[in-house]
ROPAPA-388858 format. One line per field, with one value per residue (C-alpha): residue in three letters; residue number from 1; x, y, z. Coordinates in Angstrom, 1 decimal, always signed. Each point is the difference from the previous one (the first is absolute). Layout:
nuza <- c(ala ...)
dogu <- c(NUM ...)
c1 <- c(X ...)
c2 <- c(Y ...)
c3 <- c(Z ...)
END
This chain:
nuza <- c(met arg arg leu ala ala ala ser leu ala cys val leu ala leu gly ala val gly pro ala arg ala ala thr pro pro pro ser gly ala val leu ala ala trp lys asp val thr thr phe his glu asp leu ala arg ile asp arg ala arg asp leu leu glu asn glu val ala arg ala pro ser leu asp ala leu leu val leu ser trp ala his leu ile trp ala asp tyr arg ala pro asp ile asp ala lys leu ala ser tyr glu arg gly arg asp thr ala lys arg ala ile asp met ala pro lys ser pro ala ile thr lys gly lys leu his ala ala phe leu leu ser thr leu arg gln glu ile asn thr ile leu glu ile asp pro asn his val pro gly leu ala leu ala gly ser phe tyr leu glu thr pro gly met phe gly gly asp val pro arg ala glu gly tyr leu arg lys ala leu ser leu asp pro his phe thr arg ala arg val glu leu ala arg cys leu ile ala glu gly arg tyr asp glu ala arg gln glu leu asn gly val ile asp glu arg gln pro ser tyr val ala asp trp val met arg his lys pro thr ala glu arg leu leu ala glu ile arg ala lys)
dogu <- c(1 2 3 4 5 6 7 8 9 10 11 12 13 14 15 16 17 18 19 20 21 22 23 24 25 26 27 28 29 30 31 32 33 34 35 36 37 38 39 40 41 42 43 44 45 46 47 48 49 50 51 52 53 54 55 56 57 58 59 60 61 62 63 64 65 66 67 68 69 70 71 72 73 74 75 76 77 78 79 80 81 82 83 84 85 86 87 88 89 90 91 92 93 94 95 96 97 98 99 100 101 102 103 104 105 106 107 108 109 110 111 112 113 114 115 116 117 118 119 120 121 122 123 124 125 126 127 128 129 130 131 132 133 134 135 136 137 138 139 140 141 142 143 144 145 146 147 148 149 150 151 152 153 154 155 156 157 158 159 160 161 162 163 164 165 166 167 168 169 170 171 172 173 174 175 176 177 178 179 180 181 182 183 184 185 186 187 188 189 190 191 192 193 194 195 196 197 198 199 200 201 202 203 204 205 206 207 208 209 210 211 212 213 214 215 216 217 218 219 220 221 222 223 224 225 226 227 228 229 230 231 232 233 234 235 236 237 238)
c1 <- c(+82.6 +2.6 +2.1 -3.1 -0.8 +3.6 +0.0 -3.4 +1.3 +3.0 -2.4 -2.0 +3.3 +1.4 -3.2 -0.1 +3.6 +0.5 -3.3 -1.5 +3.4 +0.9 -3.6 +0.2 +2.9 +0.0 +3.3 +1.4 -0.7 +0.2 -1.0 +0.0 -2.4 -2.3 +0.0 -0.5 -3.2 -1.2 +0.6 -1.7 -3.2 -0.3 -3.5 -1.1 +1.4 +1.8 +2.0 +2.0 +1.7 +1.3 +1.0 +1.9 +1.8 +1.1 +1.1 +2.0 +1.6 +1.3 +1.2 +1.8 +1.7 +1.0 +1.0 -0.8 -0.7 -1.2 -3.4 -0.5 +0.8 -2.3 -2.9 +0.6 +0.0 -3.4 -1.2 +0.9 -1.8 -3.3 +0.2 +0.1 -3.1 -2.1 +1.3 +1.5 -2.1 +0.9 +1.9 +3.3 +0.0 -1.0 +2.9 +2.5 -1.0 +0.2 +3.5 +1.0 -1.2 +2.1 +3.0 -0.4 -0.2 +3.3 +1.6 -1.2 +1.5 +3.3 +0.1 -0.6 -0.1 +0.1 -2.5 -2.9 -2.4 +1.7 +0.9 -3.3 -2.2 +2.0 -0.6 +2.3 -2.6 -1.9 +2.3 +1.2 -3.2 +1.9 +0.8 -3.3 -0.6 +3.5 -0.5 -3.3 +1.7 +2.7 -2.5 -1.6 +3.3 +0.9 -3.4 -2.5 -2.7 +0.6 -3.7 +0.7 +2.4 -2.6 -2.6 +2.5 +0.7 -3.8 -0.3 +2.9 -1.3 -3.5 +1.0 +2.7 -1.1 +0.1 +2.7 +2.3 -0.7 -3.3 -2.0 -3.3 -0.2 +3.5 -1.0 -2.9 +2.2 +2.3 -2.9 -1.7 +3.2 +0.3 -3.5 +0.6 +2.8 -1.8 -3.8 -0.2 +2.4 -2.6 +2.2 +0.5 -3.8 -0.8 +2.6 -1.4 -3.4 +1.5 +1.4 -3.3 -1.7 +2.6 -1.0 -3.7 -0.5 -2.3 -1.7 +3.4 +1.2 -3.1 +0.7 +3.6 -1.1 -2.6 +2.7 +2.0 -2.9 -1.1 +3.6 +0.1 +3.7 +2.0 +3.7 +0.6 -3.0 +1.0 +0.4 -3.3 -1.9 +1.6 +0.6 -1.2 -3.5 -0.9 +1.6 -2.0 -3.2 +0.7 +0.9 -3.1 -2.2 +1.7 -0.8 -3.5 -1.8 +2.5)
c2 <- c(-144.4 +2.4 -3.0 -1.4 +3.3 +0.3 -3.6 +0.6 +3.0 -2.1 -2.6 +2.6 +1.3 -3.4 -1.2 +3.1 -0.4 -3.7 -1.8 +1.8 +0.6 -3.6 -1.2 +1.3 -2.3 -3.6 -1.7 -2.2 -3.5 -2.4 +0.4 +3.8 +0.0 -2.5 +2.3 +3.1 -1.6 -0.7 +3.6 +1.5 -2.2 -0.2 +1.5 -3.4 -1.9 +1.7 -3.2 +0.8 +2.7 -2.6 -2.3 +2.8 +1.1 -3.5 -0.8 +3.2 -0.4 -3.4 +1.4 +2.9 -2.4 -2.3 +2.6 +3.6 +2.2 +3.5 -1.2 -2.4 +2.7 +2.6 -2.4 -1.3 +3.6 +0.5 -3.3 +0.9 +3.3 -1.4 -2.8 +2.7 +1.6 -3.1 -2.9 +1.3 -1.2 +2.9 +3.3 -1.6 -2.4 +2.9 +2.1 -2.8 -0.8 +3.7 +0.1 -3.2 +1.6 +3.1 -2.1 -2.1 +3.1 +1.2 -3.3 +0.6 +3.5 -1.3 -2.7 +2.4 +3.7 +1.1 -2.4 +1.7 -1.8 +1.7 +3.4 +0.7 -1.5 +1.6 -3.1 +1.2 +2.7 -2.8 +0.2 +3.6 +1.6 +3.0 +1.1 -1.1 +3.3 +0.0 -3.5 +0.9 +2.9 -2.3 -2.5 +2.8 +1.5 -3.4 -0.4 +2.9 -2.3 -2.9 -0.7 -1.8 +2.8 +2.7 -1.8 -0.4 +3.8 +0.6 -2.3 +1.7 +3.5 -1.1 -1.9 +2.3 +2.7 +3.5 +1.2 -2.7 +0.8 -1.6 +1.6 -1.3 +2.0 -1.2 -3.5 +0.3 +1.2 -3.0 -2.4 +1.5 -0.2 -3.7 -0.6 +1.8 -2.4 -3.1 +0.4 -3.5 +0.5 -0.3 +0.9 +3.5 +0.3 -1.0 +2.5 +2.7 -0.6 +0.4 +3.4 +1.1 -1.1 +1.9 +3.1 -0.5 -0.7 -3.0 -0.2 -0.2 -2.6 -2.1 +0.0 -1.2 -2.7 -1.3 -0.1 -2.3 -2.3 -0.2 -0.5 -2.9 +0.0 +0.9 +0.2 -2.3 -2.3 -1.5 +3.5 +1.1 -3.1 -0.1 +3.7 +2.7 -1.1 -0.7 +3.3 +1.9 -1.7 +1.0 +3.6 +0.3 -1.2 +2.5 +3.0 -1.2 +2.7 +2.8)
c3 <- c(-20.6 -1.4 -1.2 -1.6 -1.7 -1.3 -1.2 -1.7 -1.8 -1.1 -1.3 -2.0 -1.5 -0.8 -1.6 -2.1 -1.1 +0.1 -0.5 -3.1 -1.5 +0.1 -0.8 -3.5 -1.0 +1.2 +0.9 -2.8 +1.4 +2.9 +3.7 -0.1 -3.0 +1.9 +3.1 -2.2 -1.4 +3.5 +1.3 -3.0 +0.3 +3.8 -0.1 -1.3 +2.9 +3.0 +0.6 -3.1 +2.0 +2.5 -2.8 -1.8 +3.1 +0.9 -3.5 -0.2 +3.5 -1.2 -3.3 +1.7 +2.4 -2.9 -2.6 +0.7 -3.0 -0.5 -1.4 +2.9 +2.6 -1.6 -0.2 +3.5 +1.4 -1.7 +1.4 +3.6 -0.4 -1.3 +2.6 +2.6 -1.4 -0.7 +2.0 +3.3 +3.0 +2.3 +0.1 +1.1 -3.0 -2.3 +1.2 -0.2 -3.6 -1.0 +1.4 -1.8 -3.2 +0.7 +0.8 -3.1 -2.1 +1.4 -0.9 -3.6 +0.0 +1.4 -2.7 -2.9 +1.0 -3.7 -1.3 -1.9 +2.4 +2.9 -1.5 -1.7 +2.8 +2.8 +2.1 +2.8 +0.8 +1.7 +3.0 -0.1 +1.3 +1.3 -3.5 -1.6 -1.7 -1.5 -1.3 -1.6 -1.8 -1.1 -1.5 -1.9 -1.2 -1.4 -1.7 +0.3 -1.4 +2.4 +1.0 +3.3 +1.0 -0.8 +2.0 +2.8 -0.1 +0.2 +3.0 +1.7 -0.3 +0.9 +3.2 +1.3 +2.4 -1.3 +2.4 -1.4 -3.7 -0.7 -2.8 -1.2 -3.2 -0.9 +0.8 -2.3 -2.8 +0.2 +0.1 -3.0 -2.0 +1.0 -1.2 -3.2 -0.7 +1.2 +0.5 +1.4 +2.8 +2.7 +3.0 -1.4 -0.5 +3.5 +1.3 -2.3 +1.5 +3.5 -1.1 -1.2 +3.3 +2.0 -2.0 +0.4 -3.7 +0.6 -3.4 -1.8 +2.6 -0.6 -3.7 +0.5 +2.5 -2.3 -2.7 +2.2 +0.8 -3.6 -1.4 -2.4 -0.9 +3.2 -0.6 +3.0 +0.4 +3.4 +1.6 -1.5 +1.3 +3.5 +0.8 -2.4 -0.7 +3.7 +1.0 -2.7 +1.2 +3.6 -0.8 -2.2 +2.9 +2.4 -2.2 -1.1 +2.0 -0.8)
END
């Protein structure tokens, strides 16, 4: 279970740094563009994840490129979340996503996609806090990085540096920059719940559920809206 937890954290980090960062700018053309379209619309048909992953595996075997490796890493990670039939398959896919990310770093360590996104933090969990700081030193307004910092300080036990008020600050800054970044809003609600501020948490969760222009539609459909609905039900009587 520790390996799964570590791999899951790697997945959160990689999706924060790789997925959204790459989602904003599609690859120029060809097989990678076709796969990119599948992984950004998989909420419409989960089989698109399989198709994207297979297409990219073939492309990387034929002619590896930075774009292909980045999108393939993302495809492995979302396959683990939405398609893996059991824990072993989930863990294996997380690890393939991590390894593919490392190949991208080795190919172009100074590429803006690597430097700004800090993709290598996906497999350096022991220095996660340092990697978050590096992301925000490079770009203090990097919304996925701010959301990731919020998640880190929320999830980490207090004795190891966790800090719920600090998490809230990062998440509120992320939302001030992108009010439609629903992952940050879900995490902010979780901070408020942890502090017993249930009315404020309900407001944030309803904001996620009622969102009409989510920054990343697939994540909102498959992950953020269902999570908001579940959390709202859990605190209904509080």
